[in-house]
C-alpha positions in Angstrom: 0.0 0.0 0.0 1.5 3.3 -1.1 1.8 5.9 1.7 1.1 9.6 0.8 2.2 12.6 2.8 -0.2 15.6 2.8 1.1 19.0 3.9 -1.5 21.7 4.7 -2.2 23.9 7.6 -6.0 23.8 6.8 -7.7 21.0 8.6 -10.7 21.0 6.2 -8.3 20.6 3.2 -6.5 17.7 4.9 -9.8 16.0 5.7 -11.0 16.2 2.1 -7.8 14.9 0.7 -7.5 12.2 3.2 -11.1 11.1 2.4 -10.4 10.9 -1.3 -7.0 9.2 -1.1 -8.1 6.6 1.5 -11.1 5.7 -0.6 -8.6 4.9 -3.4 -6.6 2.6 -1.2 -3.7 4.8 -0.1 -2.3 5.3 3.4 -2.3 8.9 4.4 -0.1 11.0 6.8 -0.4 14.7 7.3 1.8 17.6 8.4 0.8 21.2 9.2 3.9 22.9 7.6 7.0 22.3 5.5 9.4 22.0 8.4 7.3 19.2 10.0 6.9 17.5 6.7 10.7 17.4 6.1 11.3 15.8 9.5 8.6 13.2 9.0 9.8 12.3 5.5 13.5 12.0 6.5 12.5 9.5 9.2 10.1 7.6 7.0 10.0 8.6 3.3 6.5 8.5 1.7 5.8 7.3 -1.9 4.5 10.7 -2.9 4.0 14.1 -1.3 1.1 16.6 -1.9 1.8 20.1 -0.4 -0.1 23.3 -0.1 2.0 26.5 -0.8 0.7 29.1 1.7 1.7 27.8 5.1 3.4 29.2 8.2 7.0 28.3 9.3 7.9 26.9 5.9 5.8 27.4 2.8 5.4 24.9 -0.1 8.0 26.6 -2.4 10.7 26.4 0.3 9.7 22.8 1.1 10.0 21.8 -2.5 13.4 23.4 -2.8 14.7 21.7 0.4 13.1 18.4 -0.7 15.0 18.4 -4.0 18.3 19.2 -2.2 17.9 16.0 -0.1 19.3 13.2 -2.3 17.1 10.7 -0.4 13.9 12.6 -0.9 14.5 14.1 -4.4 13.3 11.0 -6.4 9.9 11.1 -4.6 7.3 12.8 -6.7 6.4 16.2 -5.3 2.9 17.7 -6.1 2.1 21.4 -5.3 -1.7 21.8 -4.6 -2.8 25.4 -4.1 -5.9 27.6 -4.2 -3.9 30.8 -3.7 -0.9 30.7 -6.1 -2.8 30.5 -9.4 -0.7 32.5 -11.8 1.4 30.9 -14.7 4.5 32.5 -13.0 3.7 30.6 -9.8 3.5 27.3 -11.7 6.8 28.2 -13.5 8.5 28.7 -10.2 7.1 25.5 -8.7 8.2 23.4 -11.7 11.6 25.0 -11.7 12.1 24.0 -8.1 11.5 20.4 -9.1 7.7 19.8 -8.6 6.2 17.0 -10.7 2.8 18.6 -10.9 1.3 22.0 -10.1 -2.4 21.5 -9.3 -5.1 24.0 -8.4 -7.7 23.3 -5.7 -10.1 21.7 -5.8 -9.6 18.6 -7.9 -12.2 15.9 -8.1 -11.3 12.5 -6.6 -11.0 10.5 -9.9 -8.8 13.1 -11.6 -6.5 13.4 -8.5 -6.3 9.6 -8.2 -5.4 9.3 -11.9 -2.6 11.8 -11.5 -1.2 10.1 -8.4 -1.4 6.7 -10.1 0.5 8.0 -13.1 3.2 9.5 -10.9 3.7 6.3 -9.0 4.2 4.2 -12.1 7.7 2.7 -12.2 8.5 4.1 -15.8 7.6 7.6 -14.6 9.6 7.2 -11.4 12.7 6.3 -13.5 12.0 9.3 -15.7 11.4 11.5 -12.7 14.6 10.2 -11.0 16.7 11.1 -14.1 15.2 14.5 -14.7 14.3 15.8 -11.2 16.7 14.4 -8.7 19.1 17.2 -9.4 17.1 19.9 -11.3 19.3 22.4 -13.1 17.8 25.5 -11.8 19.1 29.0 -11.7 19.2 30.3 -8.1 18.8 33.9 -9.2 15.9 33.1 -11.5 14.2 31.2 -8.6 14.8 34.1 -6.3 13.3 36.5 -8.9 10.2 34.2 -9.4 9.8 33.7 -5.7 10.1 37.5 -5.0 7.6 38.2 -7.8 5.2 35.6 -6.4 5.5 37.1 -2.9 4.9 40.7 -4.3 1.8 39.4 -6.2 0.5 37.8 -3.1 1.2 40.9 -1.1 -0.6 43.0 -3.6 -3.5 40.5 -3.6 -3.5 40.5 0.2 -3.6 44.3 0.3 -6.5 44.3 -2.2 -8.2 41.6 -0.2 -7.7 43.6 3.0 -8.9 46.7 1.2 -12.0 44.8 0.1 -12.4 43.7 3.7 -12.1 47.3 4.8 -14.8 48.5 2.5 -17.1 45.7 3.6 -16.4 46.4 7.2 -16.9 50.2 6.7 -20.1 49.6 4.9 -21.3 47.2 7.6 -20.4 49.6 10.4 -22.3 52.3 8.6 -25.3 50.1 8.1 -24.9 48.3 11.4 -25.4 45.0 9.6 -23.5 41.7 9.6 -21.0 43.2 12.0 -20.2 39.8 13.7 -19.6 38.0 10.4 -17.3 40.7 9.1 -15.3 40.6 12.3 -14.9 36.9 12.1 -13.8 37.1 8.5 -11.3 39.8 9.4 -9.9 37.8 12.2 -9.5 34.7 10.1 -7.6 36.6 7.3 -5.5 38.3 10.0 -4.4 35.2 11.9 -3.9 32.9 9.0 -1.9 35.3 6.8 1.7 34.2 6.0 2.7 37.8 6.0 3.4 39.7 9.2 0.5 42.1 9.8 0.3 45.0 12.3 -2.7 47.3 12.9 -2.2 50.7 14.5 -4.6 53.6 15.2 -4.4 57.0 13.6 -1.7 58.0 16.1 0.4 54.9 15.2 -0.3 53.1 18.5 -0.1 49.4 18.0 -3.5 47.7 18.4 -2.9 44.2 17.1 -0.3 42.0 15.5 -0.6 38.5 14.1 1.6 35.4 14.8 3.6 35.8 11.6 4.5 39.4 12.6 5.8 38.1 16.0 7.9 35.4 14.2 9.3 38.0 11.9 10.3 40.5 14.5 11.0 38.3 17.5 8.7 40.4 19.7 5.9 38.8 21.6 2.4 40.3 21.3 2.5 41.7 24.8 5.8 43.5 23.9 4.0 45.5 21.2 0.4 46.1 22.1 -0.1 49.7 23.3 3.4 50.8 22.2 4.1 53.3 19.4 5.1 51.9 16.0 8.4 53.7 16.3 9.6 50.9 18.6 10.3 49.0 15.3 12.3 51.9 13.7 16.0 51.2 13.1 18.7 53.9 12.7 19.1 53.0 9.0 16.5 55.7 8.0 16.3 59.4 8.9 13.1 60.8 10.4 12.3 62.5 7.1 12.0 59.0 5.5 9.2 58.0 7.9 7.5 61.3 7.5 7.4 60.8 3.8 5.8 57.4 4.3 3.2 59.0 6.6 2.4 61.7 4.0 2.0 59.2 1.1 -0.2 56.9 3.2 -2.4 59.9 4.3 -2.6 61.4 0.9 -2.8 58.3 -1.4 -3.9 55.6 1.0 -0.9 53.3 0.5 2.9 53.1 0.5 5.2 50.1 -0.2 8.9 49.5 -0.4 12.0 48.1 1.3 12.5 49.2 4.9 15.0 48.3 7.7 13.2 47.7 11.0 14.6 47.0 14.4 13.8 43.5 15.8 13.6 42.5 19.4 17.4 41.7 19.5 18.0 45.4 18.5 19.4 44.4 15.1 18.4 46.1 11.8 16.4 43.7 9.7 15.3 44.3 6.0 11.6 43.8 5.2 9.3 44.6 2.3 6.6 46.9 3.8 3.2 47.7 2.5 1.2 50.3 4.6 -2.5 51.1 3.9 -4.7 53.7 5.6 -8.3 52.9 6.7 -10.7 55.8 6.7 -14.2 56.5 8.1 -17.2 57.8 6.3 -15.7 61.3 6.4 -12.4 60.1 4.9 -10.6 60.6 8.2 -7.8 58.1 8.8 -8.8 55.8 11.6 -6.2 52.9 11.3 -3.1 51.8 9.5 -2.5 48.3 8.3 1.1 47.3 7.8 2.1 44.1 6.0 5.7 42.8 6.2 7.8 40.2 4.3 11.2 39.1 5.5 14.0 40.0 3.0 16.9 38.9 5.3 17.7 35.7 3.5 17.3 37.3 0.1 19.7 40.1 1.2 22.2 37.5 2.3 22.0 35.7 -1.0 22.4 39.0 -2.9 25.4 39.9 -0.7 27.0 36.4 -1.3 26.5 36.8 -5.1 28.1 40.3 -5.0 31.0 38.9 -2.9 31.6 36.1 -5.4 31.4 38.6 -8.3 33.6 41.4 -6.9 35.9 39.9 -4.2 38.8 37.4 -4.3 37.9 34.1 -2.5 41.4 33.5 -1.2 42.4 36.9 0.2 39.0 38.5 0.6 40.3 41.5 -1.3 38.5 43.3 -4.1 39.1 41.6 -7.4 40.1 43.1 -10.7 36.5 44.0 -11.7 35.9 45.9 -8.5 39.4 47.5 -8.7 38.7 49.0 -12.1 35.3 50.4 -10.9 36.7 51.9 -7.7 39.8 53.3 -9.4 37.7 55.0 -12.1 35.7 56.7 -9.3 38.9 57.7 -7.4 40.4 59.2 -10.6 37.2 61.1 -11.4 37.1 62.6 -7.9 40.9 63.4 -8.0 40.5 65.1 -11.4 37.9 67.5 -9.9 40.3 68.3 -7.0 43.4 68.4 -9.2 44.9 65.8 -6.9 47.5 63.1 -7.7 46.7 59.4 -7.4 49.4 56.7 -7.1 48.9 53.2 -8.5 51.2 50.5 -7.1 51.5 47.3 -9.1 52.9 44.6 -6.8 54.4 41.2 -7.8 55.5 38.6 -5.4 58.8 36.8 -6.1 59.1 33.0 -6.0 55.3 32.5 -5.8 55.2 30.2 -8.8 58.1 28.2 -7.4 56.3 27.9 -4.0 53.1 26.7 -5.7 55.0 24.1 -7.7 57.2 22.8 -5.0 55.0 23.2 -1.8 51.6 23.0 -3.4 48.7 25.4 -4.0 47.6 25.3 -0.3 51.0 26.8 0.6 50.6 29.3 -2.2 47.2 30.3 -0.9 48.6 30.7 2.6 51.4 33.0 1.2 48.8 35.1 -0.5 46.8 35.5 2.7 49.8 36.4 4.8 51.1 38.8 2.2 47.7 40.5 2.1 47.7 40.8 5.9 51.1 42.4 5.9 50.3 44.7 2.9 47.1 46.0 4.6 49.1 46.6 7.8 51.7 48.6 5.9 49.1 50.6 3.9 46.6 51.5 6.5 42.9 52.2 5.9 43.4 55.1 3.6 44.8 53.0 0.7 42.7 50.7 -1.5 44.3 47.2 -2.1 43.0 44.6 -4.6 44.2 41.3 -5.9 44.8 41.7 -9.6 45.4 38.0 -10.2 47.9 35.2 -9.5 50.7 36.7 -7.5 49.9 40.3 -8.5 48.2 43.0 -6.3 47.3 46.6 -7.0 47.2 49.4 -4.4 45.7 52.8 -4.9 46.7 55.8 -2.8 44.7 59.1 -3.3 46.3 62.5 -2.9 49.8 61.2 -2.9 52.9 62.7 -4.4 56.1 61.0 -5.7 58.0 61.3 -2.4 55.2 59.8 -0.4 54.6 57.1 -3.0 58.3 56.0 -2.7 57.8 55.8 1.1 54.7 53.6 0.7 56.5 51.3 -1.8 59.5 50.9 0.6 57.0 50.1 3.4 55.4 47.4 1.3 58.8 45.9 0.5 59.9 46.1 4.1 56.8 44.2 5.4 58.0 41.1 3.5 61.5 41.1 4.8 60.6 38.8 7.7 60.2 35.2 6.4 56.7 33.7 6.1 56.0 30.5 8.1 53.7 28.1 6.3 53.2 24.8 8.1 56.8 23.6 8.8 58.3 25.6 6.0 60.0 29.0 6.4 59.6 30.8 3.1 61.4 33.9 1.8 59.2 36.0 -0.4 59.8 39.6 -1.6 57.9 42.0 -3.7 58.7 44.1 -6.7 56.6 47.3 -7.2 55.9 49.5 -10.2 54.4 52.9 -9.6 52.3 55.1 -12.0 51.0 58.6 -11.0 47.8 60.2 -12.3 47.5 62.4 -14.2 51.2 62.5 -15.3 51.3 58.9 -16.4 47.7 58.6 -17.6 44.1 59.4 -16.8 42.3 56.1 -17.2 42.4 53.1 -14.9 43.5 50.7 -17.7 46.4 53.0 -18.8 47.7 53.6 -15.3 47.6 49.9 -14.3 49.4 49.0 -17.5 52.1 51.6 -16.9 52.5 50.5 -13.3 52.8 46.9 -14.5 55.5 48.0 -17.0 57.4 49.8 -14.2 57.1 46.7 -12.0 58.7 44.5 -14.7 61.6 47.0 -15.0 62.1 47.0 -11.2 62.1 43.2 -11.3 64.7 43.1 -14.1 66.8 45.6 -12.2 66.5 43.8 -8.9 65.0 46.9 -7.2 62.2 47.1 -4.7 60.3 49.7 -6.8 60.5 51.9 -9.9 58.4 54.8 -11.2 57.0 54.6 -14.7 58.8 56.6 -17.3 57.6 57.2 -20.8 60.4 55.3 -22.5 59.3 52.2 -20.6 56.3 51.9 -23.0 58.6 51.4 -26.0 60.7 48.9 -24.0 57.5 47.1 -22.9 56.3 46.9 -26.5 59.7 45.4 -27.6 59.5 42.9 -24.8 56.0 41.9 -25.9 57.3 41.6 -29.5 60.2 39.5 -28.4 58.0 37.2 -26.3 55.7 36.6 -29.2 58.5 35.9 -31.7 60.3 33.7 -29.1 57.4 31.3 -28.8 57.5 30.9 -32.6 61.2 30.5 -32.6 61.1 27.7 -30.1 58.4 25.7 -31.9 60.1 26.3 -35.3 63.5 25.4 -34.1 64.9 28.8 -35.1 67.1 29.2 -32.0 70.8 28.4 -32.8 73.6 27.0 -30.7 77.2 28.1 -30.8 80.1 26.4 -29.0 83.0 27.9 -27.2 86.1 25.7 -26.5 87.6 25.3 -23.1 91.3 24.6 -22.5 93.5 23.1 -19.8 96.1 25.5 -18.5 98.4 22.6 -17.6 98.5 21.0 -21.1 97.3 23.8 -23.3 94.9 21.3 -25.0 91.1 21.6 -25.4 89.4 20.1 -22.4 85.7 20.6 -23.4 83.2 23.1 -24.8 80.2 25.1 -23.7 77.0 25.3 -25.6 75.7 28.8 -25.9 72.3 29.9 -27.2 72.0 32.4 -30.0 69.0 33.9 -31.8 69.0 35.7 -35.1 65.3 36.6 -35.8 64.0 37.4 -39.3 62.1 40.5 -37.9 64.1 41.5 -34.8 67.6 40.6 -36.1 70.2 39.4 -33.6 68.7 39.3 -30.1 71.1 39.2 -27.2 70.5 36.3 -24.7 70.7 38.8 -21.9 67.6 40.4 -23.4 65.5 37.4 -24.3 66.3 34.9 -21.5 64.8 37.1 -18.8 61.7 37.5 -20.9 61.5 33.7 -21.3 61.8 33.3 -17.6 59.0 35.8 -16.9 56.7 34.0 -19.3 57.4 30.5 -18.1 59.4 29.5 -21.3 62.8 29.0 -19.5 62.2 25.2 -19.0 61.1 24.8 -22.6 64.2 26.6 -23.9 66.4 24.6 -21.5 65.1 21.3 -22.8 65.6 22.6 -26.4 69.2 23.5 -25.8 70.0 20.2 -24.1 68.3 18.2 -26.9 70.1 20.1 -29.7 73.4 19.8 -27.9 73.0 16.0 -27.7 72.0 15.9 -31.4 75.2 17.8 -32.4 77.3 15.5 -30.3 75.7 12.5 -31.9 76.3 13.8 -35.4 80.0 14.5 -34.6 80.4 10.9 -33.3 78.7 9.5 -36.4 81.2 11.5 -38.5 84.1 10.0 -36.6 84.9 13.2 -34.8 86.2 13.1 -31.2 85.3 15.9 -28.7 87.9 16.2 -26.0 86.4 16.5 -22.5 82.7 17.2 -21.8 80.0 19.3 -23.5 78.8 21.9 -21.0 75.1 22.9 -21.0 73.5 25.7 -19.0 70.4 24.9 -16.9 68.0 27.5 -15.7 66.9 27.7 -12.0 63.3 27.3 -13.4 64.2 23.8 -14.7 65.2 22.8 -11.2 61.5 23.1 -10.2 61.0 19.8 -12.1 62.1 16.9 -9.8 62.1 14.6 -12.9 64.7 16.6 -14.8 67.5 14.0 -14.2 65.5 11.2 -15.7 64.4 13.3 -18.7 67.9 14.4 -19.5 69.1 10.8 -19.1 66.4 9.7 -21.6 67.5 12.4 -24.1 71.1 11.3 -23.8 70.2 7.7 -24.4 68.1 8.5 -27.5 71.2 10.3 -28.9 73.5 7.4 -28.1 75.4 9.4 -25.4 76.3 8.7 -21.8 75.5 11.3 -19.1 79.3 11.2 -18.4 79.8 13.0 -21.7 77.9 16.1 -20.5 78.3 18.7 -17.8 75.4 20.6 -16.3 76.0 24.3 -15.4 73.8 26.1 -13.0 74.3 29.7 -11.9 75.2 30.3 -8.2 72.2 32.6 -7.9 69.9 30.0 -9.4 71.2 27.3 -7.0 70.7 29.5 -4.0 67.1 30.6 -4.8 65.9 27.5 -3.0 69.1 25.6 -1.9 67.4 22.7 -0.2 65.3 21.8 -3.3 68.3 22.6 -5.7 70.4 20.2 -3.6 68.0 17.4 -4.1 67.7 17.9 -7.9 71.4 18.3 -8.3 72.0 15.2 -6.4 69.7 13.3 -8.7 71.6 14.7 -11.7 74.9 13.6 -10.1 73.6 10.1 -9.4 72.5 9.9 -13.1 76.1 10.4 -14.1 76.2 14.1 -15.1 79.1 16.4 -14.0 78.0 19.5 -12.2 79.5 23.0 -12.4 78.4 26.2 -10.5 78.5 29.1 -13.0 79.2 32.8 -12.3 80.6 31.8 -8.9 81.3 34.7 -6.5 78.7 37.2 -7.8 75.9 35.8 -5.6 75.4 35.2 -1.9 76.4 31.6 -1.5 76.5 29.7 1.7 79.7 27.7 1.9 77.7 25.0 3.6 75.4 24.6 0.6 78.3 24.7 -1.9 79.8 21.8 -0.1 76.5 19.9 0.0 75.8 20.6 -3.7 78.7 18.1 -4.5 79.6 20.1 -7.6 82.6 19.0 -9.7 83.7 22.5 -10.8 83.4 26.1 -9.8 83.3 28.6 -12.7 84.9 31.9 -11.8 82.9 34.8 -13.1 84.4 36.9 -15.8 84.0 40.2 -13.8 86.7 39.0 -11.5 88.9 37.7 -14.2 88.8 41.0 -16.2 89.8 43.0 -13.1 92.3 40.8 -11.4 95.3 42.3 -13.2 94.6 45.8 -12.0 92.4 45.3 -8.9 93.9 43.6 -5.9 90.5 42.8 -4.5 89.5 40.9 -7.7 92.8 39.0 -7.6 92.2 38.1 -4.0 88.7 36.8 -4.7 90.0 34.7 -7.7 92.8 33.3 -5.5 90.3 32.5 -2.7 87.9 30.7 -5.1 90.7 28.6 -6.5 92.1 27.6 -3.1 88.6 26.9 -1.7 87.8 24.7 -4.7 91.0 22.7 -4.3 90.2 22.3 -0.6 86.7 20.9 -1.5 88.1 18.6 -4.2 86.7 20.7 -7.1 88.2 21.9 -10.4 88.1 25.5 -11.4 87.5 27.2 -14.7 87.8 30.9 -15.4 85.6 32.5 -18.1 86.1 35.7 -20.0 89.9 35.3 -20.5 90.9 37.8 -23.2 94.6 38.4 -22.5 97.7 36.2 -22.3 98.6 37.9 -19.0 95.3 36.8 -17.5 95.9 33.2 -18.6 99.5 33.3 -17.1 98.2 34.6 -13.8 95.5 32.0 -13.6 98.0 29.3 -14.3 100.2 30.6 -11.5 97.3 30.7 -9.1 96.5 27.1 -9.9 93.3 27.4 -12.0 92.6 24.3 -14.0 90.8 25.4 -17.1 89.9 28.6 -19.0 87.7 29.8 -21.8 87.4 33.2 -23.5 88.1 35.1 -26.7 91.9 34.8 -26.2 91.5 31.1 -26.8 88.4 31.0 -29.0 85.1 32.8 -29.5 81.8 31.0 -29.6 81.2 29.7 -33.2 78.5 27.8 -35.1 78.5 24.0 -35.0 79.9 23.8 -38.5 82.8 26.2 -37.8 83.4 24.5 -34.4 83.8 21.1 -36.0 86.1 22.5 -38.8 88.3 24.4 -36.5 88.5 22.3 -33.3 87.6 18.7 -33.9 89.8 16.1 -35.4 88.9 12.7 -36.9 
């Protein structure tokens, strides 16, 4: 026997439905409101539910929505059965919430039984389960339909009350049917889903219904005899309430959104409709106020706004809200002839942290950086997250001197390491600054110019830089280089040159270094010092590194196949960005194997600065390369800030002395002392040394005297193309 749950707060309606359904062989249970029905159904799910819409505590629409959100109850057919919500829009809302049928009261027994029988058929239940268990409804559309339905009912209720008023007035005048009219009024008043309050002409509260008490939190005895101003919040000025009184007195009705004060003393949003009752002489005798709660709808609207305009990780305004606020700030500043400073902030090492520590650690870094930035900026400056590891701050009425102070404060706030879990992370910030109106008048232009200045600061290793006009041309060239570089990588248009290395002891070639060169059809010759930083900024460094390694192995294979012997090892530079990939050793080993080479034929060079950006992680990756058979060299040694402890633990085979020391050692005692110290330290650690940038015989002689092992530079041989290198330096 199928069990059917009836939800209605009208005993007569329940009785009629129960009589019809039980006569058709169904078991029937009843609930007075949606909340009670949910509790009953979750404990013992029925085969089908028939629900009224207009009910206290939880109406039928809300019950239907909550029913469909419950995965256990959603497959059970839901029928809305109403005599009040009769519009096509009401039916549209009900069906959008997942109702199987929207029926108007009354229905004859046979028709209702046929509908129920159809809904309980197994083929329909399967169809209903696939279509309605998770209805694809639009929350904002449902909110609109629900709000429209409530407003229609509110209007209908006001019309109904107005009709009641006319009837009552007529009956008072004629002294007829007074008792019947009062009973009708009381029934409408008590059973209304809306909160209703009746006051006299002086706004003294005479009566409130149960829904009004539920809405405001006040008990009836808290309100009766008090003035209606007990409900007034501080959200509206006295003039606002005076205007309502004038409209009601003059036109008989006012409606709109109002914030009232509930019993807890909190401001609460409601939809208010106020009507005036008049006597035979058109004198106002009473006011009837109807209220609907808008609190939940306000919360939903606020949540939608937050998702649309605020960053979910940091809670800061997002890019859309930034542009809107900045345009307003600029417009106000223009009227005051004031200066606005735009700061474009970029966190260093954020991508590396995301890749090595995970996105949760990255999110924690963003939140802590936001906290510190806000502390440094104070409440007068607007801060937004622009995207990724980029932030934008806006300071109104700020000159260049104060802007520089703000930028340094922002940089200083990240000097202390960030603690994320068990990790201590070092993050800094690079800042570009653009000033309005000098550097532009629109939000887009100023943000773009501040971004350009930030990239220049990052390239120069400075905390901050102000935008200058010439930066636009440089930024345009960088953009052009970036676009051409991607094509060059995919088309194999980047070239390799090789520079020989020599042993100072024997004077013979001891190896060669592969160096990347680019001669573009549009740009001409582009210096590696220009395009490599651009590649690193745009995440192309690893791709270029793999390209160089693969091409080097291909050249070595072609030499071997031609019977040409290369003395020593081929040296290949590796970017710090490539070390983010823990699998680089295996990948390089596979490339060597495909070319018929052994890892022992190659030497991996990593700059000192690159190794020290994250020494612990670099040490692990370098160890894997070492275990795979590759030799390791630390390039540009001496120009960074190495820890000798890490240099020892890197287990490198060779230290490469930076050319800046080699060039100056003949005339500068400090440079000579540094070169001497590096050579002696390397010997003590069991490493070889190679000096780069040797251009004079006197430099070579001094290096030999100091005990340096190998050299390279223009004095011995310039970088040349693979063909020229083979013809000049390799023998069969």
